[in-house]
C-alpha positions as CSV (number, residue, x, y, z in Angstrom):
1,M,-10.6,-12.3,-37.5
2,R,-13.6,-14.1,-37.3
3,N,-13.2,-17.4,-39.4
4,Q,-17.3,-18.0,-39.0
5,P,-19.1,-16.7,-42.1
6,P,-21.5,-13.6,-41.6
7,R,-25.1,-15.1,-40.0
8,F,-28.5,-13.2,-39.9
9,Y,-30.5,-12.7,-36.9
10,I,-28.1,-15.6,-35.2
11,I,-29.4,-16.9,-31.5
12,G,-26.5,-19.6,-30.9
13,S,-23.3,-19.8,-32.1
14,L,-22.6,-23.2,-34.5
15,L,-20.2,-24.1,-32.0
16,L,-22.3,-23.4,-28.8
17,V,-26.4,-23.7,-29.4
18,G,-27.7,-21.3,-26.8
19,L,-25.1,-18.9,-26.7
20,I,-26.1,-15.4,-27.3
21,L,-24.1,-14.6,-29.6
22,A,-7.4,9.6,-50.8
23,I,-6.8,8.6,-54.5
24,S,-8.5,11.0,-57.0
25,L,-11.1,10.0,-59.5
26,I,-10.0,9.6,-62.8
27,V,-12.5,8.4,-65.4
28,I,-14.3,6.2,-62.5
29,G,-11.3,5.7,-60.3
30,I,-11.3,5.0,-56.5
31,R,-11.8,7.9,-54.3
32,Q,-11.0,8.2,-50.3
33,V,-13.4,6.1,-48.3
34,G,-16.9,7.1,-48.4
35,N,-16.7,8.9,-51.9
36,G,-18.3,6.4,-54.2
37,P,-15.9,5.7,-57.5
38,I,-18.8,4.9,-60.1
39,T,-18.8,4.4,-63.7
40,T,-20.8,6.0,-66.3
41,G,-24.1,4.3,-66.7
42,N,-27.5,5.3,-67.4
43,G,-29.3,4.1,-64.7
44,N,-30.0,0.7,-66.3
45,T,-29.0,-1.7,-63.0
46,N,-29.5,-4.8,-65.1
47,G,-26.0,-4.7,-67.1
48,N,-27.9,-4.6,-70.4
49,A,-27.3,-1.7,-73.8
50,N,-25.2,1.2,-72.0
51,G,-25.1,-0.7,-67.9
52,S,-21.8,-2.5,-68.8
53,G,-19.0,-2.8,-70.9
54,T,-18.0,1.2,-69.6
55,S,-14.5,0.9,-69.4
56,I,-12.8,1.2,-65.6
57,T,-9.8,2.9,-65.3
58,I,-7.9,2.6,-61.7
59,P,-4.6,5.0,-61.0
60,P,-1.7,2.8,-60.7
61,V,0.0,3.0,-57.0
62,P,3.7,4.8,-57.4
63,G,5.8,1.7,-57.5
64,G,3.1,-0.9,-57.5
65,R,2.9,-3.5,-59.6
66,A,0.3,-4.7,-62.1
67,L,-1.2,-8.2,-63.0
68,Y,-3.4,-9.3,-65.7
69,V,-5.8,-12.1,-65.6
70,S,-7.8,-13.6,-69.2
71,P,-9.9,-16.5,-70.1
72,S,-7.3,-17.3,-72.5
73,G,-4.4,-17.0,-70.2
74,N,-2.4,-19.3,-68.4
75,D,-1.2,-19.7,-65.0
76,D,2.2,-21.0,-65.4
77,N,2.7,-17.4,-67.4
78,D,4.1,-14.3,-65.3
79,G,1.0,-12.2,-65.1
80,S,2.0,-9.7,-67.3
81,V,-0.2,-7.9,-69.9
82,A,1.3,-10.2,-72.6
83,H,1.1,-13.2,-70.6
84,P,-2.0,-13.1,-68.3
85,F,-2.9,-15.4,-65.8
86,A,-5.8,-17.7,-66.3
87,T,-7.3,-17.6,-62.9
88,I,-7.9,-14.5,-60.3
89,Q,-6.6,-16.7,-57.6
90,K,-3.4,-16.9,-59.3
91,A,-3.2,-13.2,-59.1
92,A,-4.7,-13.0,-55.7
93,D,-1.4,-15.7,-54.0
94,E,1.0,-12.9,-56.2
95,V,-0.2,-9.7,-54.9
96,K,1.8,-7.4,-53.3
97,P,0.6,-4.3,-51.3
98,G,0.1,-1.6,-54.2
99,T,-0.9,-4.5,-56.2
100,T,-3.4,-3.6,-59.3
101,V,-5.1,-6.8,-60.8
102,H,-6.9,-6.2,-64.2
103,V,-9.3,-9.0,-65.1
104,Q,-10.7,-9.1,-68.6
105,P,-13.8,-9.9,-70.1
106,G,-15.2,-13.5,-69.9
107,T,-16.7,-16.0,-67.3
108,Y,-14.2,-17.6,-64.2
109,N,-15.8,-20.5,-62.5
110,D,-13.6,-20.6,-59.4
111,A,-14.2,-18.8,-56.2
112,V,-11.7,-16.2,-55.3
113,L,-9.9,-16.0,-51.9
114,V,-7.9,-13.0,-51.1
115,E,-5.6,-13.3,-48.1
116,T,-2.7,-10.8,-48.7
117,D,-3.3,-7.1,-47.1
118,G,-2.5,-4.0,-48.6
119,T,-1.5,-0.7,-46.8
120,A,-3.2,2.8,-46.3
121,N,-0.9,3.5,-49.1
122,A,-0.9,0.9,-51.2
123,R,-4.0,-0.6,-51.3
124,I,-4.8,-3.8,-53.4
125,T,-7.2,-3.6,-56.3
126,F,-8.7,-6.1,-58.2
127,V,-10.7,-4.6,-61.0
128,S,-12.7,-6.3,-64.1
129,D,-11.6,-3.2,-66.5
130,K,-15.2,-3.6,-68.1
131,K,-17.7,-3.2,-66.3
132,W,-19.6,-6.1,-65.4
133,E,-17.9,-8.2,-68.1
134,A,-15.4,-10.1,-66.0
135,K,-18.1,-12.4,-64.9
136,I,-17.3,-14.8,-61.2
137,K,-19.6,-17.6,-60.8
138,T,-19.6,-20.5,-58.9
139,T,-21.6,-23.6,-59.6
140,N,-21.4,-25.1,-56.4
141,D,-21.9,-23.9,-52.7
142,D,-18.4,-22.1,-52.9
143,I,-19.0,-18.4,-52.0
144,P,-17.4,-16.5,-55.2
145,W,-15.7,-13.7,-53.3
146,T,-14.0,-14.2,-49.7
147,T,-11.5,-11.5,-48.7
148,K,-9.7,-12.0,-45.6
149,A,-7.0,-9.1,-45.8
150,D,-7.1,-5.3,-44.9
151,Y,-6.9,-2.5,-47.6
152,I,-8.8,-4.0,-50.6
153,D,-10.3,-3.0,-53.5
154,I,-13.1,-5.1,-55.2
155,V,-14.3,-3.2,-58.7
156,G,-16.7,-3.8,-61.5
157,F,-17.3,-7.6,-61.6
158,D,-20.5,-9.6,-62.1
159,I,-20.8,-11.9,-59.4
160,S,-23.5,-14.6,-59.1
161,S,-23.3,-18.1,-58.1
162,E,-25.9,-21.3,-58.0
163,G,-25.6,-23.1,-54.9
164,S,-23.8,-20.2,-52.4
165,T,-25.2,-18.7,-49.5
166,D,-23.2,-15.4,-50.2
167,G,-21.5,-13.7,-52.8
168,V,-18.9,-11.5,-51.6
169,V,-17.9,-11.9,-47.9
170,N,-15.1,-9.5,-46.4
171,Y,-13.7,-10.4,-43.4
172,G,-11.1,-7.7,-43.4
173,S,-10.6,-4.0,-42.1
174,Y,-10.6,-1.1,-44.8
175,T,-12.1,-3.0,-47.7
176,R,-14.2,-1.4,-50.2
177,T,-16.8,-3.2,-52.5
178,I,-17.4,-1.0,-55.8
179,S,-19.8,-0.9,-58.6
180,N,-20.2,-4.7,-58.5
181,R,-23.6,-6.1,-60.1
182,I,-23.8,-9.1,-57.7
183,H,-27.4,-11.3,-58.0
184,D,-28.8,-14.6,-57.8
185,I,-27.4,-15.8,-54.6
186,P,-29.7,-18.5,-53.3
187,G,-28.5,-17.8,-49.5
188,K,-29.9,-20.5,-47.1
189,C,-33.3,-19.4,-45.4
190,D,-32.4,-20.5,-41.6
191,N,-30.3,-18.7,-39.0
192,I,-27.1,-19.8,-41.3
193,G,-28.3,-17.0,-44.1
194,G,-27.0,-15.3,-46.4
195,S,-25.8,-12.2,-48.3
196,G,-25.5,-10.2,-51.7
197,V,-22.1,-8.7,-50.3
198,T,-21.6,-8.7,-46.5
199,D,-18.6,-7.1,-44.4
200,S,-18.4,-9.9,-41.5
201,N,-16.4,-10.5,-38.6
202,Y,-17.3,-7.9,-35.8
203,N,-13.9,-6.8,-34.8
204,S,-13.6,-5.8,-38.2
205,H,-14.0,-1.9,-39.1
206,D,-14.1,0.9,-42.1
207,N,-15.5,-0.9,-44.9
208,D,-17.3,0.4,-47.6
209,I,-19.8,-1.0,-50.3
210,I,-20.1,1.6,-53.0
211,G,-22.3,1.9,-56.0
212,N,-23.2,-2.0,-56.5
213,V,-26.4,-3.3,-57.7
214,V,-27.7,-6.0,-55.7
215,F,-30.6,-8.2,-56.7
216,H,-32.5,-11.5,-56.8
217,I,-30.4,-12.6,-53.5
218,G,-32.6,-15.5,-51.8
219,D,-33.7,-18.4,-53.8
220,T,-37.2,-18.0,-52.0
221,Y,-38.0,-14.5,-53.3
222,P,-40.6,-13.2,-53.8
223,K,-41.4,-15.0,-50.4
224,L,-40.0,-13.5,-47.4
225,C,-36.8,-14.9,-45.8
226,E,-35.6,-13.4,-43.2
227,Y,-32.2,-14.4,-42.8
228,V,-31.5,-13.7,-46.7
229,H,-30.2,-10.3,-47.5
230,A,-29.1,-8.0,-50.2
231,I,-26.5,-6.0,-48.1
232,Y,-25.1,-6.6,-45.3
233,H,-22.7,-4.9,-42.9
234,S,-21.7,-6.2,-39.3
235,N,-18.9,-3.6,-38.0
236,A,-18.0,-0.3,-37.2
237,R,-17.9,2.5,-39.2
238,G,-17.7,2.6,-43.1
239,H,-20.3,3.9,-45.8
240,I,-23.1,1.9,-47.6
241,V,-23.9,4.7,-50.5
242,N,-25.0,4.7,-53.8
243,N,-26.0,1.3,-54.4
244,I,-29.2,-0.1,-55.8
245,A,-30.7,-3.1,-53.8
246,Y,-34.2,-4.4,-55.5
247,D,-35.9,-7.9,-55.4
248,N,-34.6,-10.0,-52.3
249,A,-35.8,-12.3,-50.3
250,G,-35.1,-10.1,-47.2
251,V,-33.6,-6.4,-46.3
252,G,-32.2,-4.6,-49.2
253,I,-29.2,-3.1,-46.7
254,N,-29.1,-4.5,-43.2
255,L,-26.8,-3.1,-40.5
256,W,-26.4,-5.6,-37.5
257,H,-24.3,-7.5,-35.1
258,A,-21.6,-4.9,-34.4
259,A,-22.7,-2.4,-36.8
260,T,-22.4,1.3,-35.3
261,D,-21.5,5.1,-36.3
262,T,-22.2,3.9,-40.0
263,V,-23.3,6.3,-42.8
264,V,-26.2,5.2,-45.0
265,S,-26.9,7.5,-47.6
266,N,-27.9,8.3,-51.3
267,N,-29.2,4.5,-52.0
268,L,-32.2,3.1,-54.2
269,V,-34.1,0.7,-52.3
270,F,-37.2,-1.3,-53.8
271,N,-39.4,-4.6,-53.7
272,N,-38.0,-6.2,-50.9
273,Q,-39.7,-8.6,-49.1
274,E,-38.7,-7.8,-45.7
275,H,-37.6,-3.9,-45.0
276,G,-35.7,-1.8,-47.1
277,I,-33.1,-0.4,-44.7
278,S,-32.7,-1.9,-41.2
279,V,-29.8,-0.8,-39.1
280,G,-29.3,-2.2,-35.1
281,T,-26.5,-3.2,-33.1
282,N,-26.3,-6.6,-30.9
283,K,-24.8,-5.5,-28.4
284,S,-23.4,-9.2,-27.7
285,D,-21.7,-9.0,-30.5
286,N,-20.1,-5.1,-29.5
287,D,-18.6,-5.8,-26.6
288,G,-21.3,-4.9,-24.7
289,D,-21.8,-1.6,-26.4
290,K,-25.2,0.2,-27.9
291,G,-24.6,1.2,-31.8
292,D,-25.0,4.7,-32.2
293,N,-25.1,7.7,-34.6
294,F,-25.6,6.1,-37.3
295,I,-26.7,8.4,-40.4
296,V,-29.3,7.2,-42.9
297,S,-29.8,10.1,-45.0
298,N,-31.0,11.0,-49.0
299,N,-32.1,7.5,-49.4
300,I,-35.0,6.4,-51.7
301,V,-37.1,3.4,-50.0
302,I,-40.0,2.2,-52.0
303,H,-42.3,-0.5,-52.1
304,N,-40.9,-3.0,-49.9
305,A,-43.4,-5.5,-48.1
306,I,-43.1,-4.2,-44.1
307,L,-41.5,-0.9,-43.2
308,G,-39.3,1.2,-45.4
309,I,-36.6,2.3,-42.5
310,R,-36.2,0.1,-39.1
311,E,-34.7,1.6,-36.3
312,R,-33.9,-1.7,-33.9
313,K,-34.0,-1.6,-30.5
314,G,-31.4,-1.4,-28.3
315,V,-29.4,1.7,-30.2
316,G,-28.2,5.2,-29.0
317,S,-30.3,8.3,-29.0
318,H,-28.2,10.2,-31.9
319,D,-29.2,8.4,-34.8
320,Q,-30.4,10.9,-37.7
321,F,-32.8,9.8,-40.4
322,L,-32.8,12.7,-43.1
323,N,-34.2,13.5,-45.9
324,N,-35.5,10.2,-47.2
325,I,-38.0,9.5,-49.7
326,V,-40.1,6.9,-48.4
327,Y,-43.6,5.6,-49.8
328,G,-45.3,2.6,-50.8
329,N,-43.8,0.2,-48.3
330,G,-46.4,-2.4,-46.9
331,Y,-46.7,-1.4,-43.6
332,A,-45.2,1.9,-42.6
333,A,-42.2,4.6,-43.6
334,F,-40.4,4.0,-40.3
335,G,-40.6,2.0,-37.1
336,D,-38.7,-0.3,-34.7
337,E,-38.9,-3.5,-34.0
338,D,-42.7,-3.1,-32.2
339,R,-43.3,-1.1,-35.9
340,E,-43.9,2.0,-33.7
341,W,-42.3,5.4,-34.4
342,P,-40.9,7.4,-33.0
343,S,-38.8,4.5,-32.1
344,A,-38.2,3.0,-28.6
345,A,-34.7,5.1,-28.9
346,D,-37.2,8.3,-29.2
347,S,-35.3,8.6,-32.9
348,K,-37.6,10.7,-35.2
349,D,-37.1,11.7,-38.9
350,E,-36.6,14.9,-40.6
351,G,-36.9,15.9,-44.1
352,T,-38.9,13.4,-45.1
353,I,-40.5,12.6,-48.6
354,T,-43.5,11.0,-49.3
355,Q,-44.6,11.8,-52.6
356,P,-43.9,10.2,-55.6
357,I,-40.0,10.5,-57.0
358,Q,-40.8,10.6,-60.3
359,F,-37.8,8.9,-61.9
360,V,-37.1,9.0,-66.2
361,N,-38.5,5.4,-66.5
362,F,-39.2,3.1,-63.6
363,K,-39.7,-0.5,-63.9
364,E,-40.3,-3.0,-60.9
365,D,-37.7,-5.1,-62.4
366,G,-34.7,-3.1,-62.3
367,T,-34.5,-2.7,-66.0
368,G,-35.6,1.0,-66.1
369,D,-33.5,4.1,-66.0
370,F,-33.9,5.7,-62.4
371,H,-32.1,8.8,-62.6
372,L,-35.0,11.7,-61.9
373,L,-37.0,13.8,-64.1
374,P,-36.7,17.6,-63.8
375,G,-39.5,18.6,-61.1
376,S,-38.8,15.5,-59.1
377,P,-39.0,16.2,-55.3
378,G,-35.7,14.6,-55.1
379,I,-33.8,17.3,-57.0
380,D,-32.2,19.6,-54.9
381,D,-33.7,18.3,-51.8
382,G,-31.2,16.2,-50.0
383,T,-28.7,17.0,-47.1
384,K,-25.1,17.5,-47.0
385,V,-24.8,14.9,-44.1
386,G,-23.6,11.7,-45.1
387,A,-23.5,12.6,-49.2
388,P,-21.0,10.6,-50.9
389,T,-18.8,12.9,-53.1
390,N,-19.8,11.2,-56.5
391,D,-23.2,9.7,-57.6
392,F,-23.6,6.2,-59.1
393,D,-22.3,7.3,-62.6
394,G,-19.2,9.1,-61.0
395,K,-20.7,12.4,-61.3
396,P,-19.5,15.5,-58.4
397,R,-22.5,16.1,-55.9
398,P,-24.1,18.6,-56.2
399,Q,-24.8,19.5,-59.9
400,G,-27.4,22.1,-59.1
401,K,-28.6,23.9,-56.2
402,G,-28.7,21.0,-53.7
403,I,-27.8,17.3,-53.0
404,D,-30.3,15.1,-55.2
405,I,-31.8,12.6,-53.0
406,G,-31.0,8.7,-54.4
407,P,-27.7,7.5,-56.2
408,F,-28.1,9.7,-59.2
409,E,-27.1,13.8,-59.7
410,S,-28.9,14.9,-62.3
């Protein structure tokens, strides 16, 4: 695995400057890769009222172990429900394939590093048993959560930091970052950059970012920083679905480096200071190969400062931009790095909607209700291509005659 943390718009490496660089849903449980395991909710993204506190039930792995963490615990305990650990790190040091770590409400100031692999049939899961009520907050430059292992799930946490470059960094493969509230990560506005959540390590693959709310990433906000992004995906395949990304200094959802064959669907992306969604591949990070076969579908991408959806140069000719709602962005709905459309790869968009979406209660500060009103142009007008099986609330898709656009199914 790459030991270097994720870095954005990298031109030179830190070492050599100038070198070009299937579990089913139970209450909100985990579904197979690409299908969002999202809690209930009312579209309120900031954790107030009904946004937090929802119980999260994770189906246990047969034969797997359960460990418990509580602010009232002790790391000399055995980690049982009656005698929990005090830190998530102690549980991370004790996990084996099939372990579920249950984290109780409270604030945890120690950074977490996961280095033990799960397996395809025995994933390791860390879960806040009450959505967003287990708060991981570092008060220095430590990244709150780093995963250097495969088959790991991170579910339901509130994650922030007063000094770190990133909120969650995944170096493994088959990781899933699910239903977390990731916010107030300062990043670093230079070519070191930062992110709310990133799938790093260019050789990793098949990582999913599902149903997260990511905001206030980059301490320059509302000033643009092109190096600090909300969601950053840097490797092959995977699903970026049902997320809400707003009020960030750079891009809402950014695919780059070794990204290829990735699905970006049913997200809500607004008020970001660069682009809403950007897809591309740096061939020098991808064994000289062009990225291709990106699917960007059913997203709501509005009020971003430059482009709504960008396709960077150097990708193949099989990308699909389908049934997105895109309007109110600063320069144009779609474009490549020269802001031309069709793009340099001759990509075109299909089924695009440019009329107002009609939310129940849109608020630019993220405190609104982002379900769709009856009669919204996004209801039943999405495509099945790339659509996750469930919505942000955990409801199966579709509920009506067709797939709804955005993270919520009406």
